Every structure is written in C-alpha cells, then in structure tokens.
N, C-alpha and C positions, 0 to 999 in steps of 0.2 A: 584196327581199333575195334574193340568189342562194343556191343550195344551198352548204352548207359544203364546201369542197374540201380540207380537211385532215383527218387522222385524228380520229375521235371518241375523246376520252379516256374511260376507264372507271375510276371510283374506287369501291372496295369499302368500305362503311361499316358500322359496327355498327348493326343495325336498332333496337336498344333504347337505346343510348347513343352516338349518332353523334359521331365525332371532330370537334372544333371546327375544326381546321385544314382538313379535307377539306370540311366544310360551308361554311366561309368562302371557300374556293377556288371552289366552285360558285356561291355568292352573288355573288362578284365578276363571274363570267361573266354572270349575270343583269343586274347593274347596268350592265354595259358593252354591253348589247343582244344578248347571245347566248342560245342555247337550251340548256336543261338538262332532261334526263329524270330523274325522281325517283320513288321509291315512295310510294304512299299506301296506305291500308288496303283500297281497292277495286281499282284497277289502277295501273299506272305512268302518270304524267302527263308531258306535254311542256310545260315552263314557259318563259315569257318575262315580262319586266316589263310588267304590264298597262297602265301609263301611257305606254309607248313604242310609238307606232304602227308604227314600223319593225321593232321586235323582234317585235311581234304578227304582222305580215305574214310574218315568217320562219316562224312556225308553219304558216301556210297553205301556204307554199312547200315546206317540208320534208315535210309530210304529203300534199301534193296534195289539200288539203281544199277543198270547195266554198266559195265566197266568201259564201254566205248561211247558213252554219252557225255560229251564235253560240258563244261560248266561256264557260267558267265561271271566275270570279275567285276565287282561293284566298287566304284571309286566315288569320291564326293565332289570332284571337280575335273573339268576337262584337262587342265594342266598336268594332272597326275599321270596321264598317259605317257608323257615324255620320259618318265622314270623307267618305263618298261618296254617301250617301242622305239627302235632307232629311227625308222623312216615313217613319218606320218603323212598320208595322202592329204592334199589340200581340201578334199571333200569333208574330212573329219571336222575341221574348224567350222566350215559352213553349216554342217549338220548340228554341231554342238551349239552354235549360236541360235539356231532355230528350235532345237528339240531337247537340249539338256539344260537342267535336269528334266527327265521325262522318260516315257516308255519306249525308248529306242536303244537297241543294242547294236554295236558296230563290230564286225569281224575284221581283224587286221592281221598282217603278217607278224608272227611271233618273233621276239628277240631272245627266246629261251629264258625268260625271266621267271617263269612259273614252273612248279613241279609238273611232271608228266600227267599226274592225276587230274590236273585242271584242264589240260588241252587234249587228253586222251591220245597223246602221240601225234596230234596234228601239227602242222607248221603254222597254225593260226591261233589267235586268242580273241575272245569276245569281251568287250567292255560296255558298261552302262553306268550312267550317273542317275540314280533314282531321285525322284522329286519329294518323296514323303519325308517330312521333318524328322521322324524317328529314325529312318534309315540314314539320312544325312548326318544326324547327331551321332549315331552309333559308329559309322565309318570314321568320322573325324576323331571321336574319342578313342577308338581302337588304334588309330595310327597305322593301320595296315590295310591293303586291299582285301576285300571280302569276297570269296567265292561263294555263290549262292544260287542253287536251283530253287524250285518251289518247295515249300515245307510240308510235303505230304509223302505217303508211301508211294513208291514209283508205280505209275499206271493209274492211280486214283485221280478224281477231280482235284484240281489245284485248290489250295485253301485261300479263302478271301476273308476269313475271320480267325482269331486266335482259337476259337472253339474247334474249327476244322483241324487246326494244327494239333491240338491236344487229342482229338479223336484218332488221329493217325500215328502220332509220334510221342505221346506221353510215355515216359519211361525209356525212350530211346535217345533223347537229347537232353542237354543240360538246362536250357532256359528258353522261355518264350516271352517276348515283349508284346503285350496286348495294346495295340494302338488303334483299336476300332476296325471297322470294315474297310477293305481296300476299295478304291473308287473305280478304277478302270475295269477290273474284274477279269480280264484275260491278260496273258503275259505280254511282255514287250515285243515289238517288231524287231526281228533280227535281220540286219542288212549286211551283206558281204561286200566289202570294199577292196578285195584282193585281186579282182580282175579288171578288165577294161570297162565293163558296164556294171553298175551296182545291181545286186541281186537280192531280193527278199527271200530269205531262207525260212522264215516263220512270220506270218502276218500277225499283227497285234494292235496296240493302242495308237500307233502312228500309221496312217493309211498310205497306200501307194500314191494317191493323188497328191498328198501333202509332201511326200518325198520328191516327186517329180517337179513340183513347183520350185524346189530348191536345186535339184541336181539335173533336171532334164530327164532323159530316158532311164527308167528303172525296170528291170525284168523280175519275173517271179519264178522261183525254182519249181521244177516239175513235181517235187515232193509235196508242195502245198496242196491242200484239199485232197489228200489221199494217194498221191503218186508214190511209187516205190523208191527207196534209197538203200544202198548197201552200207555205206560208211557215213554216218551223220556228221555234218560240219557245224551243227547247231543243236541245242536241245529241242526236243519235240519233233524231230524229222523222221525217225525210223520206226519207233515202237508204238504200240497201242497205248494211248494216253487218255487221261481225263475220264476214265470209265467208271460209272457206278457199278454196284455189285450185280445188278440184274442185266442181262443182255439187252442192248439197245439197238433198235432198227430205225434208220433215218429215212424220212420221206421228203422228196424235193419236187416242187412244181410251181408254175407261175399262177395257177388258178387255185386260190385258197379254198374255195368251196369243193372243188374236185379233190383237192388234197385231203380235206377233212373227211370226205366220203370214203376214200381209200383207207385212211387211218382207222375210221370207225368200223369198216368192214373187217379189217385185219384184227382189230381189237375184239370184235365179236367172235371171230374164229378162234383166237387164242383163249378167250374166256370159256368157250364151249369145252375146252380141254381141262377145265377146272383150275386155271391159272389166274392170278391177280394181275391186272393190266394197269400200267401207268401211262399217261399221255402228257407229253411236254408240248405246250402251245403258248399263246401270248394273249395279252390283254385285248388286243384288237380282233382276235379270232376266237376268243373264249366262247362266244355265243354259238359257235358252230358245234360245240360239244356239250351244251347244257342239257340237263335231264338224262345224261348217260351214266351208267353205273360203273364208272372207272375212276381211278385216282388222277385227277387233273391238276397239273402244276403249271403255273404261269411264270414265264421268264421274261418280264419286260414287255415292250411293245415292238412287234416285228417291223413296224414302219420307222422305228427309232433304234437302230442296231446298238447304239451305245448303252441303252437301257437293258438290252438282251445280254450284252457282254457283262455288265455289272451284276446281273442276276444269275448267269448261267451255271456256275459251279455250285452255288448254294442250292439251286433247283435240282441239279443232278444228285447232290447229296441228300436232298429231301426224299427222293425216291428210296434211298437206303432206309431212311427212318420209317417210311410207310410200309416197307417190306414187300414191294411188288415183285412179281416173277419176270415180267417183261416190260420194257419201256418202248413206246412208239413216239418218236420225236418229229415234230414238224420243222422243216428247214426254213431258212429265210433267204432273201436275195444276197448274192455274193458281191455286195457293193460296200465300199467304205470299211468300217469295222465289221460289217457282216461277213466279209471274207475270212476274218479271224474266227468269228463265231462258227462258221461252217467248217473251217479247218478243224476246230476242236470237236465238233459234233461228229464229223466223219471219222476222226481217230477214236473217239469214244465208242463209235459203232463198229470199230475194227474194219472200216471200209464198206460195211453193209448198207447200201443206199438203194432205195426204190425211187426211180425217177418217174414222175407222173406226167 
C-alpha cells in the first residue's frame, strides 16, 4: 500500500459519548481497507482491519515500521477471543475480569486466524480490549478486529493527542478521530501467557504487583529497561523507540540532589560547545534547576509515576518544538508504573544511561 496522497480528515468526537455518525464514518474507512487513528486510554492507535493483509501492510508503510515488529489486535470484548484462538488458558478469563477493558495486552498461541503481517510470522498473537469509549464504539461499529500500533512515525514518541498524530502522519493516513488526550499516557502492559509462568514483555499501565495479585508469580522479560532482544515477541521490545529529535541522555540515581548536580554539570559542558540544552525533570525536583539557562520541561511528579506517564510523551515532543540540541533526562524509581516510564526513557535514549 502506498502512502495516502490525499488530506487526512480530522473528526472531533465526544470522548465520553462519541457521536454515532462520526464513529460509523470511521468504521466504514476501516471496512474499506483504510487507516484510522483513534484514541485509547493509553495512547492513540493507528487502526486497520486485522483480517485484511493489504490494510495491515498500510500500517507499516505509513509508520515506516520494521517488518518484524508484531501488532496488537484490538477487540471490544473478551468473548471475541474465542473466534480467533482455539485453546484459551484459564488465566485469560481471570485477567479479563480484573483488567479488561483496560491497558493490558495478552499474548496467546495463534490459531492462524490473522495475516502474517499482524503476527510477523510468530506463532503467537496479542489481544487487548481498550477502555476508551471512542475505541470501544469504533471496534463495535467496524465489526472486525482492529490491528493497531501507536499512531506515530516509527521510533518517535507515541501520540497522546490528535495533534501528535497529525504532526507525524498527516497525509499518510485516511482519518483521525480526535477524542481528547489519552489518560494513561504510556502503552499497555504486554503479558505473555504462552509459557508456564506469565512474563511481562513490555511494562505499561497495569503493574507487575497488580498482575501478581491475580496470577501469583509473574516474571519480567530481560528486554525490559534496555535488555537486548533479537526477535521481538511484542511491540516495543527490540528497536529504539519514543525518541525526540535531539539525542537524549538519561541519568539515574537515588539521591535527587546529586542527580541534579551531575545533570547540571553535563548541561554546562554541552552548552560550552554552543549547543542548546533541554532538561527533563519533575514538579517535585524543579527547584533544583531554577535560575539555570536551560530549557526545563516538567513531566508530572516523580513521586507519583502515573502523572509522569501521562505527561511523558508530550514532554518529549515539547523539546522538538523548543529546538534543543541535546536532552538530559532525570530518571525516576523503577517501581509501579515507574518501571514503564523508565523503559520508555531508556529506549528513547538508545540505552545511553549514566548511573549516579
């Protein structure tokens, strides 16, 4: 599929009670093999009919997405899985009762119901039931499962607003449903249920502790927070992702004052080379950087990682608008949703971390 050569339509919908006419217009685009960006509670997704190989190929073309990076299939209810998977582990129902609809993706053994483009040749397929009313209404109206990665150019920070989608994909896709900002701000947690012990392939909006309260033991894949992987079993595992245009260097340490000192010293060194420096920090640590001649961007409160997750991608894109040459990012504790935040920052930094 070639890139869309006509203007991308933008339809503004009520995020709580999406207008049926607008939703059905978007659903018709999906049924005809087109690409529709839509809001979920995590980030905006770029949807295509998951049963149409040509439409799914269009996702890879529009995003410039690597061909070995599998997609997530979005459905509007747990029962829909039975149409595509022959044997469903008991854990699926347990997890669905606790977390669906919501920011949890489950990787299951495939029954070869979907085109190769969806699974990238793997013997597994990933499912999610999004909670956003617009996503729910769109999937129901379309009447087909929807394959949807994040609606951005591959490698860029994921979109949490329709504006972000248009910045990256205007002219490349058919339609964008603007349902306001996404709430969670980072992608869904991806949990692999194909082995003896469930494994988190990508941390996200559902934490390890929450999963363990339902399932017992849950492991974390070595690829999380920067580990290497050759063949990705889930989106976000292998490639550099979530990156702003300027190179990003991540600083991590338990003492925030020492951390700020190292960041400011590095900022001074970079500025002495005639480069413009941006610093990513947080509301509770902003005072450590006051009075300094750098572009300071605050991404929530580091003591409340949910607020950091919600603000993270917009903050990274803000550095693009500021036109900085280098970004120095302050890390947060890898606890709860903080694990997902750090996973995204490490990938945005291409693994370049300075531990203090």
